[in-house]
N, C-alpha and C positions, 0 to 999 in steps of 0.2 A: 253730773246732778246735784249730786250730794258727796262729799267728802264728812265723815267724819265718825263717832259713835252709834251705835244703835240706838241707845237710851233719846239721840238729837235727833231721829226720824221724826218724831210726831209734834215735837217744836219747830220743825223745820216744816211742818203742812203746816201746822195753826199760822204757824205767818205768813203762808203764800195763801193762805185762807181757804186752807181743806183741812175741815175736822178730822182728824180719824173717827172712826165711828166705836163706839166700845166693845170692846169683844176681840177687834179684827187685828189683824200683823201692820204694824207699818210698814213695815218693809214692800209686803204684798200690798198694800193700798199705795203705795209711791209707784210701783210698779205699776198699776195702773191709771194713776195720775201720768204718769210719763207716757202709756200710750195713748190715753185721751188726748193729749196735747199733740201725739204724730200725726193722730189721724184728721186733727182738726185742720177744717180747706182754708184756714185766714191767719191762722196762728201755727209755730212747730215747736219743738222740744228747745230751740234756741234761746226761749226766755225763759226757761227752765233755769239753763246754765245759766245765764246773764245773771237771774236771779240767786242764784248759788253762789257767783263772783262778788256782784254788784250790791246786791239788795234790792235791787230795780223789782216791786211788783209783778211779778205777772198777770195777764188780764182772766178774768173768769170766762171759762166757757159760753156761759150762758151768753156774756155779754157778746159774745163772737159770732154765735148765732143768731142775736139779733143785729148785729152790725151786716151780717153778709146776708139776711134777708132783705134788709134795706137797700143795699148797694143792687141787689137785685133790678129794683122798681126807683131808683136813684135817679130824679131828674136831670138832662143838660147841662151838660157845661156853663151855657151860655144867661141861665137863670140859678146859678151858685153866686156869692158874693165875692165882694174882693179879697178879704180875709180867707175865705175857703180854698182862693187859688193862693194865696200867700203861703197859706199850711200844707198846700198839698206841692207846692214848691220844693217849701225848707221838708216834706216828707221823703221825698225825689232824692235830695243830699244828705240826708239822713240813711236812708237805705242801701245808698252804696257806699256810705261810709263803714255802715253797720257790717255789710255784707262782706267787704275785706277784712273787717276785724273779726269776724264770727270766722273765715278764710283763717286768717292767722293764728286764733287765739282758742278759737274751739275745736282743733282739728287734731282732741286726741285719742280718737280710737282705736281700740284693740284689734280692731277687724285686719286684715288683711288687705294694701292696697293692691294684690291683684287678681280681686273681686270686688270691679267696680258695676255688679248689675243692680240695678235700681229696685228693690222688693221695697214694700210695704210691712209693718210690724202691725200685723195683726194676728187674731188666732180664729181657723174656720168654724164651721159651725160642726160640720162633720165629723170632724177629730181635731186634734189636739195636737198639732202640729204648729213650730211658729217658723217664721221666716226672717230674720234681723238684715239690718242693714243700716247705712248712717241715711237717717231724714234730711239729713243738709241740705244733697244734693233735690229732694223736693220743694224744699222749703225755699232752696235758692229761686226754685221757677215763681213762688209768692210772689217774693218779693220784687219780680220785675214787672208784675202789673202795674197800669197804669197809675200814676199819684192820683188822679183827679178820683179814682172809686175808694181811695181808702177814707176811713169815717174818723173825724178830728178826735171825736168822744175816747175813743182808742188811747191816742198819745198822751191825753190827758189824764187816762187812771194808771197807765202803766209806767210813768213818771212818780209814780210817788217811791219815795227810797225807805227803806227800813235800817235805819243803822243798827240796830240789834242783830243783824241777821249775820250770821260768822262768815264770816271772805277767806277761803280754802287758801293756800300758799302751796306754788306749785312745787316747793321745796318739801314739803311735807310729805307727802306721797309719789312716788315715781312708778309707772307701768313699765314693764319689761316687754317692750314689743316687738324685742328678736326673740320669743319663746313662740309667738302665734303668726310671725310669719313664715312665709316658702323660702330653704337657702337659696340662695340666688345660683352656688354651683349644684343644684339639684341630686344631692348626697341623700339616699334613700334613711338613711341609720336618722335622720331629725323629721323625717315627715309626718312619723305619729300622732296622736292628738297629747297635749302636753297637759299635767295634772299640778296644782298647785299643790298638793300634799301626796305621801307616798300610800302604800297601799293600807299599810295598818294604821297610819292614822288617819285618812279619810275613812275607815270600818268604824274606827273609835268616836269620831266626830258624830258620824250618824249612829252610833248607840247612842250617844251622848242627846241626841235632839228626838229620838224614839224614846227615850226615860223620860224627855221631858214632856212629849205629849203623851206620855201614857199617866203622869202625875197628873196633867191638867187635866183629862180627862178619862178618868178612871171608870165614866160607867159602860165601856162593853166588858172589863175586864170583870167587874163588879157583878155586871149582872149574868154572866154567863157563870161564876160561883156559885151565885146564889140558885141556879136553877140546878147546876150538879149538884151541891148539898142535899136542895130541897127533892131532888128525885133519888136522891140516894139513899134520904130516909124513907122516902116511899118504897123503895123496890126492895128495902130490908124487911120491913113490915108484911108487903104482899107473899114474898116468896121464901119465908122463915119455915124451917122445920117441914120439907116437903116430906110426900109419903113414898115410902118403900114398893111405889106401883108402876106400872107404867104410864100414868098420869101425871106422877111426881115426877119422873123423868123428863115428860116433856115439858113441867111447868118451868125448871128448872133450866132447859135449854130456850126457854121462851124469854129466860132472866138474861141469860148470854148474851141472845140478839137483840134484845131490846137494848142492853145496855150497850152496845155495837153501835145502831140507831141513833140513841141518845148522843154519843157523843159525835156524831159523823152531822147528826141537823143541828145538833146546836153552835154548829160552828157558821151557820147560814149568816148571821148576823154581821159577819166581815166581811161581805161583799158590797156595804157601799165604802165600810175604810179605804180603800186603796184605790177607789174611785174618783173620790171625793181628793186624793192629793196626787191624782196620776198625773193630773197638767202641772204641778208643779216638778214633779219626777221627770217629766217629760223635758222642762224649760232647763232644771238645772245640769241635766246629763247632756244636753245639748249645749248647753257651754261651758263642759270640760268642770264641771264643778266637781263631779267624783266620779268615778264607774260604777254602772248597774252592777256588776260584780257583788261591789263592797256595798252598797246598797242591799243587796238579796240578804249578804252576809247577816250584814247588822240587825237587821229585820229578824234575823233566826235567832242568832245570840240572843236578842231583847226580849224575847215573847217568848223561847226559852222557860223561863224559870216560871213566868204567870202559867202556863199549857201546865206543866210541872206541879204546880200547887194546884190547878184544879182537878190533875187526874189524881193526884194524891188523897186531899177532899174525899172523892168520892168512892176512891179504892178504898181507905180504911174504914168508911161507914159500912161499906156491904161487904167484905172481908170480914169481918169478925163476928157482925147477926149473922151472916148465911152460913158461915164457918166451914166456909172453902178449900179447898183442899190444894195441892202444889206450892213451889215458893210465890210467897207475897212480892219478892221482886220480881219476876216474872208477868204478875199478875198488873201491878201496878206499871209496866213500862209498855203492856200491849196496851192499853190505856191513852198510855204518854204518848207514844207516836200514832195512833190513831187521830187523836187530837192535831199531831204535829201535822202526819200528810192530811188529811181534810181540810186544817188550814190552808197549806200550801196549794192545794188543788182549788180552793177558793179564791187567793190569790190568784191563780193564773189563769180561774175563767174571769175576774175583775180587771183584767191586764188586755184582755182581745175584746171585750161587749166594749159597745157606745155607753152605753148606760146604766145601772143598777135595777130597772125593771126587768131587762135582756138578763142581767147578772141573774138575779133570782131565780127567772125560770130556767136558766140552764143550768144551773148548781141542781134545786132540784131535781129537774131532771134526769140529769146526770148520777144524782144520790137514790132515785128511786129505782133507777138500773142496774147500780149494782148491787142494793137490797135485792132487787129480785133473783139477781145470779152468783148472790155470793154464797149458796151452798144450804140454806133453810129449809126453802119449799121444796127444790130438786136439787140433790144430790150431785155432784160433780159427774157422775157416771150416769144420771138418768137422765142430764140435760142434753138435749139433742147434738149431734156432734158440731154441724153448724153452728152452735149457739154458744161451745165450749171456749172459745175463746176471749168471751164475755167472762165468765169464772174465772180468767186467767187474771184479766187486765182489771174487776175489781176490786175495790179499795176494801172492803169488808171480808172480803172471802179470807186474809189471812189473819184480822184480829178475830174474826170470828173464829175459824178454825183452831187459834192459836189458845183462846180460853177452855176450848174445848179439850184441848189435849192436855192444857194444865191441871185440869180438873178431872179428867176421865182415864189419864193415862196410869191406870195401876189398875190390881186384879179385885181390890173391895167390889162386894156386892152392893147395887144401887138401888135393886126392886126385882121382882119376881115376875115370871109371866107362865102362868100355870103351874107353879111349881118348881119352874126353871129357873134359877138363879141369873142374874143379868148383872154380867163385872163391866167395870169401866172399859175394857178394850173392846167388848160385844157391841157399847154403844158406839164407840169409834169406829169400828167396822162396821157399824149398820149406816153409819153415815157416809162412810169409804174417805175418811179422813186419816193417814199414815197414823201409825204407831211405832214409829220410828223416835228415838231420842234428838 
């Protein structure tokens, strides 16, 4: 279909008469064009291969639809002129020659010859799974239609030769089909999937692509950074200088639980991000372009510095304004791991739901359940025994208890209850939070 540089894809499509819309990926647009021609009932993908080789411009699919409709109501051959019959006879000869040439010259597929099951190249509406097969088998049946049913307008249009179209040479690029064929001797050591790059090479390539995507669409990162910065200043002004009373202790506990909720709920905007690229991920991994594990590792490494910057910005603002206790690095790490875990959870939910609407509903529902059983409303000892397992799997339990342990793991007095001093260990003990280092 195309051999050349990525920069030439747009020019190739323009010569074909398919202009790439502004802002769209030309390779994605080329794949869509190939799918449209493969699913057309009149022509197949052979016209695209012929265009890449000789410059013979393929017909527009809109014209093919009109031809298909006109064929369904075409008059009988008795009423056709002699010129039409001559063109039909000529087409019958041309179709036989072109079919032989297609069989000889265009069968360069990397698919295994042991799998000859004819299937169509299409994506179902309910799930983004792809089924690939050479469409040549399907189009051979199309070519075998009676010549009298062909429209002469198509041949006049498709005979336009574009001299400026680059013609690929077979010596420029050679596909090693031995990497994709099942061994004849049946040795098991070569039956696994083949990948073009090494594990580290795949990870590096995907990291570069992720950084390019972040640079092109920085809105998701910047919007979350602005939210955390604004909320940091708001929290620093609201919970500053708590009173040494029971209400003051409650206010400080409210600050910690709100911080945890802020970090978890702020990551919900990542739900549509993976859903939008999930189709690309399935298509590329189904062709062994890369491993799913390298995709996960590359995404993790790519987003870690941005998540760390978001957590550090919020931590610096509230730490010095509220004069929090404990090691600052521990406070920062708890916030950073909270962002990392909630982003991982959001991506997990996005990978199993069909659309972003259900993704939002599932993420919000689970986050609310985790908030309910984190230990703020009811301590772990007060939760009924048949619901305590929710406290263990709640992703909010551990950052909430970690922040409290970092703040109150001391004998310093934080308030008084009828003249009785309340230390940090007393607060942790009342909340049934461990005081061990």
